[in-house]
C-alpha positions, -999 to 999 in steps of 0.1 A, spaced: 169 -32 87 162 -47 52 158 -82 67 132 -66 93 113 -49 64 112 -81 44 101 -100 73 75 -75 83 63 -74 46 59 -110 45 39 -111 77 16 -83 64 11 -99 30 2 -132 46 -24 -114 67 -37 -97 36 -41 -130 18 -61 -143 47 -83 -113 47 -89 -116 9 -96 -152 10 -123 -145 37 -138 -117 15 -139 -140 -16 -160 -167 0 -186 -142 15 -219 -145 -2 -247 -120 9 -278 -141 11 -297 -128 41 -294 -103 70 -267 -124 90 -244 -128 60 -249 -92 52 -239 -83 88 -209 -106 86 -199 -89 53 -202 -54 69 -182 -66 100 -154 -80 78 -153 -48 59 -153 -24 88 -133 -44 113 -107 -63 91 -103 -49 55 -105 -11 61 -82 -11 92 -58 -35 74 -55 -11 43 -48 16 67 -20 -4 83 -7 -14 47 -5 21 37 13 32 69 38 3 65 47 16 30 47 53 40 81 47 58 94 33 25 78 56 0 86 90 17 125 86 14 122 70 -21 100 100 -33 125 125 -18 154 108 -36 134 107 -68 126 144 -66 163 151 -59 173 132 -90 146 149 -111 158 182 -99 195 174 -110 181 160 -143 160 190 -151 189 214 -141 207 200 -172 177 193 -194 157 225 -191 184 245 -209 186 219 -235 148 218 -240 148 256 -244 177 252 -270 155 230 -291 
């Protein structure tokens, strides 16, 4: 599973770099270049950002759940000590 995540992440990162490279060379000089910039934003950048967030949701959710469990255990011992201070 880890190899699959790494491979998928690399593929997605490569696609992100391509989109970023396209965006950095866009110069809005007239209506056609403005139309191209709008198209790039609505058809590539925004959908890609959604896909990027969805990819990381599968990793973030269990990590956050583990973090909360650790903090609950930590606070279980630390809260009484904080009150004792």
